[in-house]
DSSP file (Angstrom, degrees, kcal/mol; ACC not computed):
  #  RESIDUE AA STRUCTURE BP1 BP2  ACC     N-H-->O    O-->H-N    N-H-->O    O-->H-N    TCO  KAPPA ALPHA  PHI   PSI    X-CA   Y-CA   Z-CA
    1    1 A M              0   0    0      0, 0.0    45,-0.1     0, 0.0    44,-0.0   0.000 360.0 360.0 360.0 137.8   -1.4    5.1  -21.6
    2    2 A I        -     0   0    0     43,-0.2     2,-1.9     2,-0.1    71,-0.0  -0.726 360.0-124.6 -88.9 136.7   -1.8    8.6  -20.1
    3    3 A P        +     0   0    0      0, 0.0     2,-0.3     0, 0.0    -1,-0.1  -0.526  69.5 111.6 -79.8  76.2    0.1   11.4  -21.8
    4    4 A I        -     0   0    0     -2,-1.9     2,-0.6     2,-0.0    -2,-0.1  -0.991  53.4-151.6-151.1 141.9    2.0   12.6  -18.7
    5    5 A K        -     0   0    0     -2,-0.3     2,-0.1    41,-0.1    43,-0.1  -0.935  22.3-154.0-110.6  98.9    5.5   12.7  -17.5
    6    6 A L        -     0   0    0     -2,-0.6     2,-0.2    41,-0.3    41,-0.1  -0.469  10.9-131.9 -75.6 155.5    5.7   12.7  -13.6
    7    7 A L    >   -     0   0    0     41,-0.2     3,-1.8    -2,-0.1    41,-0.2  -0.660  53.1 -28.6-101.7 153.4    8.6   14.2  -11.8
    8    8 A H  T 3  S-     0   0    0      1,-0.3    42,-2.0    -2,-0.2    43,-0.4  -0.062 123.1 -13.0  46.5-125.9   10.8   12.9   -8.9
    9    9 A D  T 3  S+     0   0    0     41,-0.2    73,-2.0    40,-0.1    -1,-0.3  -0.048  94.9 134.8 -98.4  27.2    9.0   10.5   -6.5
   10   10 A R  E <   -A   81   0A   0     -3,-1.8    38,-2.5    71,-0.2     2,-0.4  -0.536  34.5-165.4 -87.8 145.5    5.5   11.1   -7.7
   11   11 A V  E     -AB  80  47A   0     69,-2.9    69,-3.3    36,-0.2     2,-0.5  -0.999   7.4-154.1-130.4 134.1    3.0    8.3   -8.4
   12   12 A L  E     +AB  79  46A   0     34,-3.0    33,-3.1    -2,-0.4    34,-1.7  -0.924  23.0 179.4-105.4 124.2   -0.3    8.6  -10.3
   13   13 A V  E     -AB  78  44A   0     65,-2.5    65,-2.4    -2,-0.5     2,-0.6  -0.897  28.0-135.8-127.9 153.8   -3.0    6.0   -9.3
   14   14 A S  E     - B   0  43A   0     29,-2.8    29,-2.2    -2,-0.3    63,-0.1  -0.956  32.0-125.4-108.8 119.8   -6.5    5.2  -10.3
   15   15 A E  E     - B   0  42A   0     -2,-0.6     2,-0.3    61,-0.3    27,-0.2  -0.377  22.2-122.9 -69.9 142.6   -8.7    4.5   -7.3
   16   16 A E        -     0   0    0     25,-1.7    25,-0.1     1,-0.1    -1,-0.1  -0.583  42.9 -81.0 -85.9 151.3  -10.5    1.2   -7.3
   17   17 A A        -     0   0    0     -2,-0.3     2,-0.7     1,-0.1    -1,-0.1  -0.204  38.6-148.3 -48.8 122.4  -14.2    1.2   -7.0
   18   18 A E        +     0   0    0     -3,-0.1     2,-0.2    22,-0.0    -1,-0.1  -0.870  43.4 128.4 -95.5 116.5  -15.5    1.6   -3.4
   19   19 A G        -     0   0    0     -2,-0.7     2,-0.0     1,-0.2    10,-0.0  -0.566  61.2 -23.0-137.2-153.2  -18.8   -0.2   -3.1
   20   20 A E        -     0   0    0     -2,-0.2     2,-0.3    11,-0.0    -1,-0.2  -0.380  61.4-159.2 -60.0 142.5  -20.4   -2.8   -0.9
   21   21 A R  E     -F   29   0B   0      8,-2.7     8,-3.1    -3,-0.1     2,-0.5  -0.760   6.8-137.9-116.1 161.3  -17.9   -5.0    0.9
   22   22 A Q  E     -F   28   0B   0     -2,-0.3     6,-0.2     6,-0.2     5,-0.0  -0.980  14.2-131.6-128.2 135.9  -18.4   -8.4    2.5
   23   23 A S    >   -     0   0    0      4,-2.5     3,-2.1    -2,-0.5     6,-0.0  -0.277  32.1-104.7 -74.6 165.3  -17.1   -9.5    5.8
   24   24 A S  T 3  S+     0   0    0      1,-0.3    -1,-0.1     2,-0.1    -2,-0.0   0.685 123.8  56.5 -64.2 -15.9  -15.2  -12.8    6.2
   25   25 A G  T 3  S-     0   0    0      2,-0.1    -1,-0.3     0, 0.0    -2,-0.0   0.446 124.8-101.6 -95.1   0.5  -18.4  -14.1    7.8
   26   26 A G  S <  S+     0   0    0     -3,-2.1     2,-0.5     1,-0.3    -2,-0.1   0.508  72.3 143.6  96.2   5.0  -20.6  -13.2    4.7
   27   27 A I        -     0   0    0      1,-0.1    -4,-2.5     2,-0.0     2,-0.5  -0.698  48.4-129.7 -85.6 126.5  -22.2  -10.1    5.9
   28   28 A L  E     -F   22   0B   0     -2,-0.5    -6,-0.2    -6,-0.2    -1,-0.1  -0.520  17.2-161.1 -69.6 120.4  -22.7   -7.4    3.4
   29   29 A I  E     -F   21   0B   0     -8,-3.1    -8,-2.7    -2,-0.5    -1,-0.0  -0.889  20.3-131.6-108.1 114.1  -21.5   -4.0    4.5
   30   30 A P    >   -     0   0    0      0, 0.0     3,-0.9     0, 0.0   -11,-0.1  -0.076  16.5-117.0 -64.8 163.0  -23.1   -1.2    2.5
   31   31 A A  T 3  S+     0   0    0      1,-0.2   -11,-0.0   -13,-0.1    -2,-0.0   0.747 114.4  59.5 -72.7 -18.9  -20.8    1.6    0.9
   32   32 A T  T 3  S+     0   0    0      2,-0.1    -1,-0.2     0, 0.0   -12,-0.0   0.617  77.4 119.8 -84.5 -13.4  -22.7    4.2    3.0
   33   33 A A    <   -     0   0    0     -3,-0.9     2,-0.5     1,-0.1    -4,-0.0  -0.204  67.4-124.4 -58.2 136.0  -21.6    2.5    6.2
   34   34 A S        +     0   0    0      0, 0.0     2,-0.3     0, 0.0    -1,-0.1  -0.684  39.1 168.0 -83.9 127.8  -19.5    4.8    8.5
   35   35 A V        -     0   0    0     -2,-0.5     3,-0.2     1,-0.2     0, 0.0  -0.936  33.1-104.5-134.4 159.7  -16.1    3.2    9.4
   36   36 A G  S    S-     0   0    0     -2,-0.3     2,-0.2     1,-0.2    -1,-0.2   0.339  74.3 -27.6 -62.9-159.7  -13.1    4.7   11.0
   37   37 A K  S    S-     0   0    0      1,-0.0     2,-0.4    26,-0.0    -1,-0.2  -0.422  74.6-172.5 -67.4 126.0   -9.9    5.7    9.4
   38   38 A R        -     0   0    0     -2,-0.2     2,-0.2    -3,-0.2    -1,-0.0  -0.970  21.2-135.7-129.0 133.6   -9.5    3.4    6.4
   39   39 A L        -     0   0    0     -2,-0.4     2,-0.3    24,-0.2    24,-0.2  -0.516  22.8-145.7 -77.6 148.5   -6.8    2.7    3.8
   40   40 A Y  E     - C   0  62A   0     22,-3.0    22,-3.0    -2,-0.2     2,-0.3  -0.923   4.5-134.7-120.0 153.1   -7.7    2.5    0.1
   41   41 A W  E     + C   0  61A   0     -2,-0.3   -25,-1.7    20,-0.2     2,-0.3  -0.750  28.6 173.3 -99.8 145.3   -6.2    0.3   -2.7
   42   42 A A  E     -BC  15  60A   0     18,-2.2    18,-3.5    -2,-0.3     2,-0.4  -0.976  31.0-116.4-147.8 158.6   -5.4    1.9   -6.1
   43   43 A R  E     -BC  14  59A   0    -29,-2.2   -29,-2.8    -2,-0.3     2,-0.3  -0.825  32.0-117.7 -98.1 128.7   -3.8    0.8   -9.2
   44   44 A V  E     +B   13   0A   0     14,-2.7    13,-2.4    -2,-0.4   -31,-0.3  -0.553  33.0 172.9 -73.6 126.4   -0.5    2.7  -10.4
   45   45 A V  E     -     0   0A   0    -33,-3.1     2,-0.3     1,-0.4   -43,-0.2   0.723  66.1  -3.3 -98.3 -40.0   -1.0    4.4  -13.7
   46   46 A A  E     -B   12   0A   0    -34,-1.7   -34,-3.0     9,-0.1    -1,-0.4  -0.985  61.7-156.1-158.9 151.4    2.3    6.3  -14.0
   47   47 A T  E     -B   11   0A   0     -2,-0.3   -41,-0.3   -36,-0.2   -36,-0.2  -0.949  20.3-117.6-134.3 154.0    5.5    6.7  -11.9
   48   48 A G    >   -     0   0    0    -38,-2.5     3,-1.4    -2,-0.3   -41,-0.2  -0.290  39.0 -99.7 -76.8 166.5    8.2    9.4  -11.7
   49   49 A P  T 3  S+     0   0    0      0, 0.0   -40,-0.1     0, 0.0   -42,-0.1   0.729 118.9  54.0 -66.1 -23.3   12.0    8.6  -12.5
   50   50 A N  T 3  S+     0   0    0    -42,-2.0     2,-0.4   -40,-0.1   -41,-0.2   0.315  76.3 114.1 -97.3  10.7   12.9    8.3   -8.8
   51   51 A V    <   +     0   0    0     -3,-1.4   -41,-0.1   -43,-0.4    -4,-0.1  -0.685  35.1 170.7 -78.1 130.6   10.3    5.8   -7.7
   52   52 A R        +     0   0    0     -2,-0.4    -1,-0.1   -43,-0.1   -43,-0.0   0.620  62.5  49.9-113.9 -18.0   12.0    2.6   -6.7
   53   53 A H  S    S+     0   0    0     46,-0.1     2,-0.3    40,-0.0    -1,-0.1   0.369 104.2  41.5-116.3   3.9    9.5    0.3   -5.2
   54   54 A M        -     0   0    0      4,-0.0     2,-0.3    39,-0.0     6,-0.0  -0.966  56.5-157.2-144.6 162.5    6.5    0.1   -7.6
   55   55 A N    >   -     0   0    0     -2,-0.3     3,-1.7    -9,-0.0   -11,-0.2  -0.845  44.5 -71.0-131.1 170.5    5.8   -0.1  -11.3
   56   56 A T  T 3  S+     0   0    0     -2,-0.3   -11,-0.2     1,-0.2     3,-0.1  -0.428 120.8  27.8 -59.2 129.4    2.9    0.7  -13.6
   57   57 A G  T 3  S+     0   0    0    -13,-2.4    -1,-0.2     1,-0.4   -12,-0.1   0.226  89.9 124.8  98.3 -11.2    0.0   -1.8  -13.0
   58   58 A D    <   -     0   0    0     -3,-1.7   -14,-2.7   -15,-0.1     2,-0.5  -0.360  61.8-120.8 -70.6 159.6    0.9   -2.6   -9.3
   59   59 A R  E     -CD  43  89A   0     30,-1.6    30,-3.2   -16,-0.2     2,-0.3  -0.908  30.2-166.8-102.4 132.5   -1.7   -2.2   -6.6
   60   60 A V  E     -CD  42  88A   0    -18,-3.5   -18,-2.2    -2,-0.5     2,-0.5  -0.865  15.7-141.3-119.5 146.6   -0.8    0.2   -3.8
   61   61 A L  E     +CD  41  87A   0     26,-2.0    25,-3.4    -2,-0.3    26,-1.0  -0.932  34.6 160.6-108.3 127.5   -2.4    0.9   -0.4
   62   62 A Y  E     -CD  40  85A   0    -22,-3.0   -22,-3.0    -2,-0.5    23,-0.1  -0.940  43.5-103.5-143.7 164.3   -2.5    4.5    0.7
   63   63 A E    >   -     0   0    0     21,-0.7     3,-1.9    -2,-0.3   -24,-0.2  -0.771  26.3-141.5 -86.9 125.5   -4.3    6.9    3.1
   64   64 A P  G >  S+     0   0    0      0, 0.0     3,-1.0     0, 0.0    -1,-0.1   0.730  98.9  63.8 -66.8 -16.1   -7.0    9.0    1.4
   65   65 A E  G 3  S+     0   0    0      1,-0.2    -2,-0.0     3,-0.0    -3,-0.0   0.673  94.9  62.3 -77.3 -11.3   -6.1   12.0    3.4
   66   66 A D  G <  S+     0   0    0     -3,-1.9    15,-0.2    18,-0.1    -1,-0.2   0.274  89.6 106.9 -85.4   7.8   -2.6   12.1    1.8
   67   67 A R    <   -     0   0    0     -3,-1.0     2,-0.4    13,-0.1    13,-0.1  -0.636  53.0-160.2-111.1 152.3   -4.0   12.6   -1.7
   68   68 A A  E     -E   79   0A   0     11,-1.2    11,-3.0    -2,-0.2     2,-0.3  -0.994  25.8-138.8-121.4 126.9   -4.2   15.2   -4.3
   69   69 A M  E     -E   78   0A   0     -2,-0.4     2,-0.3     9,-0.2     9,-0.2  -0.664  22.1-179.2 -86.8 147.2   -6.9   14.6   -7.0
   70   70 A V  E     -E   77   0A   0      7,-2.0     7,-3.6    -2,-0.3     2,-0.5  -0.989  18.8-142.8-141.1 140.4   -6.3   15.3  -10.6
   71   71 A E  E     +E   76   0A   0     -2,-0.3     2,-0.4     5,-0.2     5,-0.3  -0.930  21.2 176.3-111.4 126.4   -8.5   15.0  -13.7
   72   72 A L  E >   -E   75   0A   0      3,-3.0     3,-2.4    -2,-0.5    -2,-0.0  -0.999  69.6 -16.5-130.9 128.5   -6.9   13.9  -17.0
   73   73 A Q  T 3  S-     0   0    0     -2,-0.4     3,-0.1     1,-0.3    -1,-0.1   0.836 129.1 -50.8  44.0  39.5   -8.8   13.2  -20.2
   74   74 A G  T 3  S+     0   0    0      1,-0.3     2,-0.4     0, 0.0    -1,-0.3   0.504 118.5 106.6  81.4   6.6  -12.2   13.1  -18.3
   75   75 A S  E <   - E   0  72A   0     -3,-2.4    -3,-3.0   -61,-0.0     2,-0.5  -0.902  65.9-128.5-118.4 147.5  -10.9   10.6  -15.7
   76   76 A S  E     + E   0  71A   0     -2,-0.4   -61,-0.3    -5,-0.3     2,-0.2  -0.827  29.7 175.4 -96.3 124.6  -10.0   11.2  -12.0
   77   77 A Y  E     - E   0  70A   0     -7,-3.6    -7,-2.0    -2,-0.5     2,-0.4  -0.764  26.6-125.3-124.4 170.2   -6.7   10.1  -10.7
   78   78 A V  E     -AE  13  69A   0    -65,-2.4   -65,-2.5    -2,-0.2     2,-0.6  -0.965  16.9-152.9-119.2 133.3   -4.8   10.5   -7.3
   79   79 A L  E     +AE  12  68A   0    -11,-3.0   -11,-1.2    -2,-0.4     2,-0.3  -0.935  26.4 163.4-111.3 120.8   -1.3   11.9   -7.3
   80   80 A L  E     -A   11   0A   0    -69,-3.3   -69,-2.9    -2,-0.6     2,-0.3  -0.832  37.1-113.0-130.4 168.0    0.9   10.8   -4.3
   81   81 A R  E >   -A   10   0A   0     -2,-0.3     3,-2.2   -15,-0.2     4,-0.4  -0.760  34.5-114.2 -97.4 153.1    4.5   10.7   -3.3
   82   82 A E  G >  S+     0   0    0    -73,-2.0     3,-1.2    -2,-0.3    -1,-0.1   0.835 115.7  59.3 -64.0 -25.0    6.1    7.3   -3.0
   83   83 A R  G 3  S+     0   0    0      1,-0.2    -1,-0.3   -74,-0.2    -3,-0.0   0.714  95.9  62.9 -72.7 -14.3    6.5    7.8    0.7
   84   84 A D  G <  S+     0   0    0     -3,-2.2   -21,-0.7   -18,-0.1     2,-0.4   0.515  82.2  95.2 -78.8  -6.1    2.8    8.1    1.1
   85   85 A V  E <   -D   62   0A   0     -3,-1.2   -23,-0.2    -4,-0.4     3,-0.1  -0.697  54.6-170.1 -84.8 126.7    2.3    4.6   -0.1
   86   86 A H  E     +     0   0A   0    -25,-3.4     2,-0.3    -2,-0.4   -24,-0.2   0.799  65.7   4.7 -89.3 -27.0    2.0    2.0    2.8
   87   87 A A  E     -D   61   0A   0    -26,-1.0   -26,-2.0     2,-0.0     2,-0.4  -0.983  55.5-145.6-155.2 158.3    2.1   -1.2    0.8
   88   88 A V  E     -D   60   0A   0     -2,-0.3     2,-0.7   -28,-0.2   -28,-0.2  -0.999   8.2-161.9-129.8 128.0    2.6   -2.6   -2.7
   89   89 A A  E     +D   59   0A   0    -30,-3.2   -30,-1.6    -2,-0.4     2,-0.3  -0.882  40.1 122.4-112.1 101.1    0.8   -5.7   -3.9
   90   90 A A    >   -     0   0    0     -2,-0.7     3,-0.8   -32,-0.2    -2,-0.1  -0.983  67.8-115.0-152.5 166.9    2.6   -7.1   -6.9
   91   91 A E  T 3  S+     0   0    0     -2,-0.3    -1,-0.1     1,-0.2   -33,-0.0   0.798 112.0  56.3 -74.5 -27.2    4.2  -10.3   -8.2
   92   92 A H  T 3  S+     0   0    0      2,-0.1     2,-0.3    -3,-0.0    -1,-0.2   0.440  76.1 117.6 -87.1   0.7    7.7   -8.7   -8.4
   93   93 A V    <   -     0   0    0     -3,-0.8     2,-0.7     1,-0.1   -40,-0.0  -0.496  60.5-140.3 -71.2 121.0    7.8   -7.5   -4.8
   94   94 A D    >   -     0   0    0     -2,-0.3     3,-1.5     1,-0.2    -2,-0.1  -0.761   3.6-153.9 -92.2 118.5   10.8   -9.2   -2.9
   95   95 A V  T 3  S+     0   0    0     -2,-0.7    -1,-0.2     1,-0.3    -2,-0.0   0.727  90.7  67.3 -64.5 -20.1    9.6  -10.1    0.6
   96   96 A E  T 3  S+     0   0    0     -3,-0.0    -1,-0.3     2,-0.0     2,-0.1   0.711  81.3  94.6 -76.1 -17.9   13.2   -9.9    1.9
   97   97 A E    <   -     0   0    0     -3,-1.5    -4,-0.0     1,-0.1     0, 0.0  -0.393  62.4-154.0 -69.0 144.8   13.3   -6.1    1.3
   98   98 A T        -     0   0    0      2,-0.1    -1,-0.1    -2,-0.1     3,-0.1   0.779  24.5-135.3 -91.3 -26.9   12.5   -3.8    4.3
   99   99 A G        +     0   0    0      1,-0.3     2,-0.3     0, 0.0    -2,-0.1   0.573  55.5 143.1  80.6  14.0   11.3   -0.9    2.2
  100  100 A L        -     0   0    0      2,-0.0     2,-0.7     1,-0.0    -1,-0.3  -0.610  53.3-127.1 -86.9 146.0   13.2    1.5    4.5
  101  101 A Y              0   0    0     -2,-0.3    -1,-0.0     1,-0.1     0, 0.0  -0.802 360.0 360.0 -82.7 116.3   15.0    4.5    3.1
  102  102 A L              0   0    0     -2,-0.7    -1,-0.1     0, 0.0    -2,-0.0   0.421 360.0 360.0-107.8 360.0   18.8    4.4    4.3
């Protein structure tokens, strides 16, 4: 557990390691390969009190240009707003929800 209290709709995530990927056809794509705009997966480490659609431990999809890097206890994390997260991959997600703010 990280000794931090996030405010408002902030989400602290730990980036998943980006390395070699494999295509569906079995071709290895090196980490140094240039690709267009790519979204990243990360694991939620902490959430603020106003975050409604994700919990600690969920995997989230976000755009790397929307991030702010922060270092805590020698580890690097990414600080996002809930609205900067494009998708949540977790068992508790209800597929009936639209995810829209009304």
